[in-house]
TILO-604622 format. One record per residue (C-alpha): residue number from 1; residue in three letters; x, z, y. Coordinates in pm, 1 decimal, padded with zeros to 6 digits. Each point is the difference from the previous one (the first is absolute). Layout:
# residues N
n NUM	res ALA	xx X	zz Z	yy Y .
...
END
This chain:
# residues 285
n 1	res MET	xx 02985.5	zz 00987.2	yy -01867.0 .
n 2	res TYR	xx -00351.5	zz 00095.0	yy 00040.9 .
n 3	res GLN	xx -00127.8	zz 00259.8	yy -00230.8 .
n 4	res VAL	xx -00416.3	zz 00015.3	yy -00032.1 .
n 5	res ARG	xx -00139.3	zz 00350.2	yy 00125.1 .
n 6	res PRO	xx -00323.1	zz 00031.9	yy -00132.4 .
n 7	res PHE	xx -00218.2	zz 00021.4	yy 00292.0 .
n 8	res GLU	xx 00303.6	zz 00108.9	yy 00235.2 .
n 9	res GLY	xx 00145.9	zz -00378.7	yy 00053.7 .
n 10	res VAL	xx 00382.7	zz -00016.0	yy 00012.1 .
n 11	res ALA	xx 00263.6	zz 00127.6	yy 00132.0 .
n 12	res GLU	xx -00012.6	zz -00162.3	yy 00318.1 .
n 13	res ALA	xx -00337.9	zz -00030.9	yy 00103.6 .
n 14	res ARG	xx -00225.8	zz 00253.3	yy -00126.2 .
n 15	res PHE	xx -00345.0	zz -00041.3	yy 00008.0 .
n 16	res GLY	xx -00211.5	zz 00189.1	yy 00336.3 .
n 17	res GLU	xx 00352.0	zz -00090.6	yy 00225.0 .
n 18	res GLN	xx -00094.9	zz -00138.0	yy 00361.4 .
n 19	res ARG	xx 00089.5	zz -00387.6	yy 00038.1 .
n 20	res ALA	xx 00243.2	zz 00038.6	yy 00295.4 .
n 21	res THR	xx 00154.9	zz 00291.4	yy -00292.1 .
n 22	res LEU	xx 00063.7	zz -00257.1	yy -00202.1 .
n 23	res HIS	xx 00053.2	zz -00257.3	yy 00233.5 .
n 24	res ALA	xx 00335.8	zz 00215.9	yy 00120.2 .
n 25	res ARG	xx 00110.9	zz 00041.2	yy -00329.9 .
n 26	res LEU	xx -00049.0	zz -00295.2	yy -00185.9 .
n 27	res GLY	xx 00099.5	zz -00241.1	yy 00250.0 .
n 28	res GLN	xx -00107.1	zz -00364.8	yy 00023.0 .
n 29	res HIS	xx -00315.0	zz -00174.7	yy -00052.7 .
n 30	res GLU	xx -00241.0	zz -00213.6	yy 00002.9 .
n 31	res THR	xx -00386.3	zz 00113.0	yy 00082.4 .
n 32	res PHE	xx -00329.5	zz -00188.2	yy -00061.6 .
n 33	res ARG	xx -00373.5	zz 00117.2	yy -00117.4 .
n 34	res LYS	xx -00065.0	zz -00074.9	yy -00343.5 .
n 35	res GLY	xx -00355.3	zz -00062.2	yy 00010.4 .
n 36	res GLY	xx -00180.7	zz -00115.7	yy 00364.7 .
n 37	res THR	xx -00201.9	zz 00275.0	yy 00000.8 .
n 38	res GLN	xx 00268.6	zz 00293.3	yy -00092.3 .
n 39	res ILE	xx 00048.0	zz 00207.8	yy 00299.4 .
n 40	res GLY	xx 00305.8	zz 00111.8	yy -00137.9 .
n 41	res LEU	xx 00330.4	zz -00182.6	yy 00005.0 .
n 42	res THR	xx 00294.3	zz -00092.6	yy -00229.0 .
n 43	res ASP	xx 00330.6	zz 00010.2	yy 00002.8 .
n 44	res HIS	xx 00185.0	zz -00170.9	yy -00211.4 .
n 45	res TYR	xx 00381.1	zz 00099.9	yy -00052.6 .
n 46	res VAL	xx 00170.6	zz -00320.4	yy -00200.6 .
n 47	res GLU	xx 00328.0	zz 00094.9	yy -00026.9 .
n 48	res LEU	xx -00149.0	zz 00315.5	yy -00184.7 .
n 49	res GLY	xx -00235.8	zz -00111.8	yy -00184.0 .
n 50	res LEU	xx -00207.5	zz 00221.0	yy 00139.3 .
n 51	res ILE	xx -00361.8	zz -00087.0	yy 00159.3 .
n 52	res LEU	xx -00187.0	zz 00244.4	yy 00160.9 .
n 53	res HIS	xx -00369.3	zz -00012.9	yy 00044.4 .
n 54	res HIS	xx -00100.6	zz 00287.7	yy 00276.1 .
n 55	res ASP	xx -00375.6	zz 00171.5	yy 00094.1 .
n 56	res HIS	xx -00219.6	zz -00018.3	yy 00309.3 .
n 57	res LEU	xx 00264.4	zz 00305.0	yy 00127.1 .
n 58	res GLU	xx 00312.5	zz -00156.3	yy -00064.3 .
n 59	res ARG	xx 00065.5	zz 00190.2	yy -00343.8 .
n 60	res LEU	xx 00192.3	zz -00129.7	yy -00308.8 .
n 61	res TYR	xx -00325.2	zz -00043.4	yy -00263.8 .
n 62	res TYR	xx 00108.1	zz -00278.7	yy -00261.5 .
n 63	res LEU	xx 00364.7	zz -00108.7	yy -00011.8 .
n 64	res GLU	xx 00086.4	zz -00321.1	yy -00269.5 .
n 65	res LEU	xx 00375.8	zz 00059.7	yy -00126.4 .
n 66	res THR	xx 00095.2	zz -00454.6	yy -00072.5 .
n 67	res ASP	xx 00407.3	zz 00130.2	yy -00049.6 .
n 68	res PRO	xx 00083.3	zz -00026.9	yy -00364.9 .
n 69	res ASP	xx 00211.6	zz 00292.7	yy 00008.5 .
n 70	res THR	xx -00313.4	zz 00269.3	yy -00056.7 .
n 71	res VAL	xx -00065.0	zz 00187.2	yy -00281.0 .
n 72	res TYR	xx -00224.7	zz 00306.5	yy -00056.2 .
n 73	res GLU	xx 00172.3	zz 00240.7	yy -00156.2 .
n 74	res ASP	xx 00258.4	zz -00179.0	yy -00280.8 .
n 75	res VAL	xx -00227.5	zz -00301.8	yy -00053.4 .
n 76	res PRO	xx 00023.8	zz -00302.3	yy 00229.8 .
n 77	res LEU	xx -00257.5	zz -00157.6	yy 00167.9 .
n 78	res LEU	xx 00047.7	zz -00321.2	yy 00140.9 .
n 79	res GLU	xx 00138.1	zz -00391.9	yy -00080.5 .
n 80	res LEU	xx -00075.5	zz 00049.4	yy -00386.9 .
n 81	res PRO	xx -00260.2	zz -00108.1	yy -00241.6 .
n 82	res TYR	xx -00311.7	zz 00124.5	yy 00176.7 .
n 83	res GLN	xx -00143.7	zz 00195.8	yy -00381.7 .
n 84	res GLN	xx 00292.5	zz 00078.7	yy -00083.5 .
n 85	res VAL	xx 00027.3	zz 00260.3	yy 00305.2 .
n 86	res ARG	xx -00329.5	zz 00085.5	yy -00061.7 .
n 87	res ASP	xx 00059.2	zz 00075.3	yy -00327.0 .
n 88	res GLU	xx 00316.5	zz 00268.3	yy 00072.7 .
n 89	res LEU	xx -00191.4	zz 00133.7	yy 00203.3 .
n 90	res ALA	xx -00268.0	zz 00059.4	yy -00263.4 .
n 91	res ALA	xx 00259.8	zz 00147.3	yy -00244.4 .
n 92	res HIS	xx 00100.6	zz 00214.1	yy 00281.2 .
n 93	res GLY	xx -00368.0	zz 00158.6	yy -00008.1 .
n 94	res ALA	xx -00117.4	zz -00216.0	yy 00301.3 .
n 95	res ARG	xx -00376.0	zz -00088.1	yy 00031.3 .
n 96	res TYR	xx -00135.2	zz -00314.6	yy 00128.1 .
n 97	res VAL	xx -00270.4	zz -00185.8	yy 00079.9 .
n 98	res GLU	xx -00101.0	zz -00344.6	yy 00058.1 .
n 99	res MET	xx -00045.2	zz -00144.7	yy 00365.2 .
n 100	res GLU	xx -00301.3	zz -00253.5	yy 00012.4 .
n 101	res TYR	xx 00224.9	zz -00228.5	yy 00252.9 .
n 102	res GLY	xx 00292.9	zz 00055.5	yy -00229.6 .
n 103	res GLY	xx 00284.3	zz 00237.1	yy -00071.7 .
n 104	res TRP	xx 00028.2	zz 00325.8	yy -00131.8 .
n 105	res ASP	xx -00123.8	zz 00341.5	yy 00196.7 .
n 106	res PHE	xx 00204.2	zz 00310.9	yy -00126.2 .
n 107	res PRO	xx -00214.8	zz 00248.3	yy 00149.9 .
n 108	res ASP	xx 00226.4	zz 00373.9	yy -00123.6 .
n 109	res LEU	xx 00263.7	zz -00218.3	yy 00123.5 .
n 110	res GLY	xx -00134.6	zz -00110.4	yy 00375.5 .
n 111	res PHE	xx 00091.8	zz -00336.7	yy -00034.6 .
n 112	res HIS	xx -00098.9	zz -00386.0	yy -00056.8 .
n 113	res LEU	xx 00177.5	zz -00228.3	yy -00186.3 .
n 114	res TRP	xx -00019.8	zz -00441.6	yy 00086.8 .
n 115	res ARG	xx 00102.4	zz -00236.1	yy -00187.2 .
n 116	res GLY	xx 00134.1	zz -00308.8	yy 00139.8 .
n 117	res GLY	xx 00240.2	zz -00297.9	yy -00023.4 .
n 118	res ASN	xx -00058.1	zz -00319.8	yy -00108.4 .
n 119	res ASP	xx -00092.4	zz 00127.2	yy -00319.1 .
n 120	res HIS	xx -00209.8	zz 00246.2	yy 00119.3 .
n 121	res GLU	xx 00168.5	zz 00205.8	yy -00308.8 .
n 122	res THR	xx 00258.5	zz 00178.4	yy 00230.1 .
n 123	res ALA	xx -00049.2	zz 00385.5	yy 00207.8 .
n 124	res GLU	xx 00097.4	zz -00128.8	yy 00342.0 .
n 125	res VAL	xx -00155.6	zz 00293.0	yy 00211.8 .
n 126	res VAL	xx -00072.4	zz 00358.8	yy -00057.5 .
n 127	res GLY	xx -00326.9	zz 00195.2	yy 00218.5 .
n 128	res MET	xx 00050.0	zz 00319.9	yy 00071.4 .
n 129	res TYR	xx -00276.1	zz 00206.1	yy 00172.8 .
n 130	res PRO	xx -00102.0	zz 00365.8	yy 00112.1 .
n 131	res ARG	xx -00213.5	zz 00250.1	yy -00190.6 .
n 132	res GLY	xx -00383.1	zz -00021.8	yy 00110.7 .
n 133	res TYR	xx 00104.7	zz -00354.4	yy 00050.2 .
n 134	res ARG	xx -00321.6	zz -00198.5	yy 00051.7 .
n 135	res ASP	xx -00081.8	zz -00331.8	yy -00060.4 .
n 136	res ALA	xx -00264.6	zz -00130.5	yy -00257.3 .
n 137	res ILE	xx -00193.0	zz -00332.7	yy 00035.6 .
n 138	res GLY	xx -00356.6	zz 00078.0	yy -00153.7 .
n 139	res GLY	xx -00218.9	zz -00328.3	yy -00034.7 .
n 140	res PHE	xx -00289.0	zz -00195.5	yy 00190.4 .
n 141	res VAL	xx -00268.8	zz 00114.0	yy 00148.5 .
n 142	res GLY	xx -00299.1	zz -00148.5	yy 00053.1 .
n 143	res ALA	xx -00118.2	zz -00361.9	yy 00016.3 .
n 144	res SER	xx 00226.1	zz -00325.2	yy 00066.5 .
n 145	res PRO	xx -00088.7	zz -00028.6	yy 00408.8 .
n 146	res THR	xx -00032.2	zz -00314.6	yy 00199.7 .
n 147	res PRO	xx 00340.6	zz -00000.8	yy 00206.3 .
n 148	res ILE	xx 00007.2	zz 00047.0	yy 00323.3 .
n 149	res LYS	xx 00328.6	zz -00070.0	yy 00126.9 .
n 150	res ARG	xx -00001.6	zz -00027.9	yy 00342.9 .
n 151	res HIS	xx -00022.6	zz 00347.3	yy 00235.2 .
n 152	res THR	xx -00047.3	zz 00143.0	yy 00352.8 .
n 153	res LEU	xx 00193.1	zz 00245.7	yy 00072.5 .
n 154	res ILE	xx -00120.8	zz 00314.7	yy 00183.2 .
n 155	res PRO	xx 00277.2	zz 00249.2	yy 00129.1 .
n 156	res HIS	xx -00062.6	zz 00331.0	yy -00097.1 .
n 157	res VAL	xx -00252.6	zz -00096.0	yy -00205.1 .
n 158	res GLY	xx 00065.0	zz -00232.3	yy -00273.7 .
n 159	res ILE	xx -00155.1	zz -00307.5	yy -00074.0 .
n 160	res GLU	xx -00378.8	zz -00094.9	yy 00005.4 .
n 161	res LEU	xx -00077.4	zz 00010.5	yy -00412.2 .
n 162	res ALA	xx 00224.1	zz 00315.0	yy 00016.8 .
n 163	res GLN	xx 00080.1	zz 00291.7	yy 00262.1 .
n 164	res LEU	xx 00160.5	zz 00310.3	yy 00009.8 .
n 165	res GLY	xx -00243.0	zz 00311.8	yy -00120.9 .
n 166	res ASP	xx -00204.7	zz -00232.6	yy -00255.8 .
n 167	res SER	xx -00039.9	zz 00136.0	yy -00343.5 .
n 168	res ARG	xx 00121.7	zz -00142.8	yy -00294.2 .
n 169	res ASP	xx -00288.3	zz -00036.3	yy -00192.6 .
n 170	res GLU	xx -00179.7	zz -00184.5	yy 00302.0 .
n 171	res LEU	xx 00261.0	zz -00223.9	yy 00043.9 .
n 172	res ARG	xx -00008.7	zz -00104.8	yy -00347.9 .
n 173	res GLU	xx -00336.1	zz -00043.0	yy -00026.9 .
n 174	res ARG	xx 00065.8	zz -00236.7	yy 00353.8 .
n 175	res LEU	xx 00315.0	zz -00191.8	yy -00120.2 .
n 176	res GLY	xx -00028.1	zz 00012.3	yy -00378.8 .
n 177	res GLY	xx 00270.0	zz 00053.1	yy -00274.9 .
n 178	res CYS	xx 00291.7	zz 00092.8	yy 00099.6 .
n 179	res LEU	xx 00353.8	zz 00172.7	yy -00215.0 .
n 180	res GLU	xx -00012.1	zz 00315.9	yy 00032.7 .
n 181	res SER	xx 00396.5	zz 00225.7	yy -00012.0 .
n 182	res VAL	xx 00100.2	zz 00331.0	yy 00081.1 .
n 183	res PRO	xx 00334.5	zz -00054.6	yy 00268.6 .
n 184	res PRO	xx 00338.4	zz 00175.9	yy -00025.7 .
n 185	res TYR	xx -00060.4	zz 00107.6	yy 00368.2 .
n 186	res GLY	xx -00221.4	zz -00008.5	yy 00262.0 .
n 187	res PRO	xx -00373.3	zz -00012.4	yy -00057.0 .
n 188	res ALA	xx -00151.3	zz 00163.5	yy -00311.8 .
n 189	res ALA	xx -00116.6	zz -00329.4	yy -00124.6 .
n 190	res VAL	xx -00031.9	zz -00396.2	yy 00096.0 .
n 191	res ASP	xx -00224.2	zz -00311.1	yy -00115.2 .
n 192	res SER	xx 00109.5	zz -00313.8	yy 00044.8 .
n 193	res TYR	xx -00219.7	zz -00268.5	yy 00054.8 .
n 194	res ILE	xx 00226.8	zz -00238.3	yy -00060.2 .
n 195	res ASP	xx -00311.6	zz -00323.6	yy 00086.2 .
n 196	res HIS	xx -00050.0	zz 00159.6	yy 00284.7 .
n 197	res GLY	xx 00396.7	zz 00037.5	yy 00099.5 .
n 198	res LEU	xx -00022.5	zz 00325.0	yy 00058.0 .
n 199	res GLU	xx 00122.4	zz 00381.6	yy -00102.5 .
n 200	res LEU	xx -00178.7	zz 00307.2	yy 00088.8 .
n 201	res GLY	xx 00121.7	zz 00378.7	yy 00012.8 .
n 202	res PHE	xx -00189.8	zz 00329.2	yy -00104.9 .
n 203	res ASP	xx 00041.1	zz 00355.7	yy 00058.6 .
n 204	res GLU	xx -00064.0	zz 00251.7	yy -00271.8 .
n 205	res SER	xx -00398.2	zz -00046.1	yy 00109.5 .
n 206	res ASP	xx -00002.4	zz -00315.9	yy -00003.9 .
n 207	res HIS	xx -00034.0	zz -00175.4	yy 00311.1 .
n 208	res MET	xx 00200.9	zz -00279.9	yy 00138.3 .
n 209	res ILE	xx 00276.7	zz 00116.1	yy 00209.9 .
n 210	res SER	xx 00163.0	zz -00338.6	yy 00009.8 .
n 211	res ILE	xx 00003.0	zz -00411.9	yy -00012.8 .
n 212	res ALA	xx 00267.5	zz -00216.0	yy -00090.5 .
n 213	res ILE	xx -00070.0	zz -00349.5	yy -00006.9 .
n 214	res SER	xx 00222.3	zz -00220.9	yy -00185.3 .
n 215	res SER	xx 00109.2	zz -00322.8	yy 00013.7 .
n 216	res LEU	xx -00256.9	zz -00118.1	yy -00244.7 .
n 217	res ALA	xx -00206.1	zz -00027.7	yy 00277.2 .
n 218	res GLU	xx -00042.1	zz -00337.3	yy 00133.8 .
n 219	res SER	xx -00047.2	zz 00129.4	yy 00377.1 .
n 220	res VAL	xx -00000.8	zz 00333.1	yy 00208.5 .
n 221	res THR	xx -00037.4	zz -00006.4	yy 00401.8 .
n 222	res TYR	xx 00001.7	zz 00189.6	yy 00269.2 .
n 223	res GLU	xx -00132.2	zz -00068.3	yy 00349.1 .
n 224	res GLY	xx 00058.5	zz -00365.7	yy -00122.1 .
n 225	res VAL	xx 00349.3	zz 00013.6	yy -00137.5 .
n 226	res GLU	xx 00010.3	zz -00073.3	yy -00349.1 .
n 227	res LEU	xx 00258.7	zz 00271.4	yy -00175.1 .
n 228	res TYR	xx 00060.3	zz -00157.5	yy -00320.0 .
n 229	res HIS	xx 00229.3	zz -00257.1	yy -00143.3 .
n 230	res ARG	xx 00194.0	zz -00033.5	yy 00293.2 .
n 231	res PRO	xx 00350.3	zz 00129.2	yy 00114.5 .
n 232	res TYR	xx -00018.2	zz 00290.9	yy 00147.6 .
n 233	res PRO	xx 00133.1	zz -00041.7	yy 00341.0 .
n 234	res ASP	xx -00243.1	zz -00251.3	yy 00099.2 .
n 235	res VAL	xx -00303.2	zz 00228.6	yy -00145.5 .
n 236	res VAL	xx 00138.3	zz 00262.8	yy 00298.1 .
n 237	res ALA	xx 00106.8	zz -00281.6	yy 00267.2 .
n 238	res ASP	xx -00444.9	zz -00082.1	yy -00001.3 .
n 239	res LEU	xx -00035.9	zz 00410.3	yy -00007.3 .
n 240	res ALA	xx 00148.9	zz -00043.6	yy 00311.9 .
n 241	res THR	xx -00132.8	zz -00195.9	yy 00154.2 .
n 242	res ARG	xx -00370.2	zz 00176.4	yy -00053.2 .
n 243	res GLY	xx 00165.5	zz 00335.5	yy 00128.3 .
n 244	res THR	xx 00104.0	zz 00101.2	yy -00358.8 .
n 245	res ASP	xx 00356.4	zz 00266.7	yy 00009.8 .
n 246	res VAL	xx 00189.6	zz 00003.6	yy -00310.3 .
n 247	res GLU	xx 00247.1	zz 00232.7	yy -00123.3 .
n 248	res HIS	xx 00286.6	zz -00111.3	yy -00210.8 .
n 249	res GLY	xx 00062.8	zz 00221.3	yy -00325.6 .
n 250	res GLU	xx 00188.8	zz -00078.7	yy -00343.6 .
n 251	res LEU	xx -00224.6	zz -00253.0	yy -00135.7 .
n 252	res ILE	xx -00272.3	zz 00180.2	yy 00227.1 .
n 253	res VAL	xx -00167.1	zz -00170.6	yy 00351.1 .
n 254	res ARG	xx -00246.6	zz 00269.8	yy 00090.0 .
n 255	res ALA	xx -00269.5	zz -00101.0	yy 00232.4 .
n 256	res PRO	xx -00252.9	zz 00142.0	yy 00146.3 .
n 257	res GLY	xx -00241.4	zz 00113.7	yy -00333.9 .
n 258	res PHE	xx 00172.8	zz -00180.8	yy -00245.7 .
n 259	res ASP	xx 00314.6	zz -00065.8	yy -00160.4 .
n 260	res LEU	xx 00126.6	zz -00363.6	yy -00157.0 .
n 261	res LEU	xx 00310.9	zz 00078.9	yy -00267.8 .
n 262	res LEU	xx 00226.5	zz -00228.2	yy -00084.0 .
n 263	res CYS	xx 00179.6	zz -00052.9	yy -00355.0 .
n 264	res ASN	xx 00360.9	zz -00108.9	yy 00189.9 .
n 265	res PRO	xx 00208.8	zz 00032.6	yy 00301.7 .
n 266	res ARG	xx 00038.0	zz -00375.4	yy 00078.9 .
n 267	res PRO	xx -00056.5	zz -00066.8	yy 00320.5 .
n 268	res ASP	xx -00287.5	zz -00187.7	yy -00116.5 .
n 269	res ALA	xx -00155.3	zz 00188.7	yy -00221.1 .
n 270	res LEU	xx -00348.7	zz -00129.4	yy -00095.7 .
n 271	res VAL	xx -00273.7	zz 00315.6	yy 00031.8 .
n 272	res ALA	xx 00008.8	zz 00124.1	yy -00371.0 .
n 273	res ALA	xx -00324.1	zz 00239.3	yy 00089.4 .
n 274	res ILE	xx -00220.5	zz 00164.0	yy 00284.2 .
n 275	res ARG	xx -00048.4	zz 00381.3	yy -00081.7 .
n 276	res ILE	xx -00221.8	zz 00254.4	yy 00231.9 .
n 277	res ALA	xx -00011.5	zz 00371.5	yy -00129.6 .
n 278	res THR	xx -00078.1	zz 00350.7	yy 00104.8 .
n 279	res VAL	xx 00256.3	zz 00202.0	yy -00072.3 .
n 280	res VAL	xx 00077.8	zz 00042.0	yy -00390.2 .
n 281	res ALA	xx 00115.2	zz 00373.0	yy -00081.7 .
n 282	res ASP	xx 00241.0	zz 00030.5	yy -00229.8 .
n 283	res THR	xx -00193.0	zz 00001.6	yy -00417.6 .
n 284	res THR	xx 00314.8	zz 00013.5	yy -00174.3 .
n 285	res ARG	xx 00211.5	zz 00342.0	yy 00056.9 .
END
């Protein structure tokens, strides 16, 4: 049984714990990157019904419970009618807020409740977060731009359109409309230029500290090598012919001045995102 502990996690996995510590405790798992531009990795403990999300410093910052035997106090949370679970929690005094993208947030209890199943009326996932968790998605800002989906990489710098150190306002004027958000860790703010395939991170002074080029871009080249929409071993081989050596990490390939991010550990995995960043400060704790 998983007993939900608001803003703490569960007995088996507590917020802020290091990924290596959780590996030693929980055992076998599958690792993936939830989104192409996500820095931290996610471990799925399939047999335990537990999905753990880690930040850029490998600390647990969000967890998902899918085991049917999950409760808050004496209220069962999963594998029951979605509205029934919500109403039962409300009867215990829990405040709830409907989320824009589906599901209910219980802000005083530190978890989300997601529905699923073929009829989408069964509660299937509890997503827990620590106190102070940031995950606000704002609206679109600015006019829709003319898409620019072909980019040339400049290591340690960015691309022609967006370079580390640029101000947020001047980038919005240059690039057009974007979706603004407050991520749960890392940069103080992120602007997603979906039409360009760019995700830009900013520090608290609104200067760019990271740029990620997502798979929505059509092409990203460096020294004549196409980095996108190809298996990463082919990309690495082409870089080597041009004298660019790389370092292989877990779901990441580090080249001088930029990183290639992978979403899964398959030997022929495609490059999911390309990232250039300054040192990202710990802004969450």
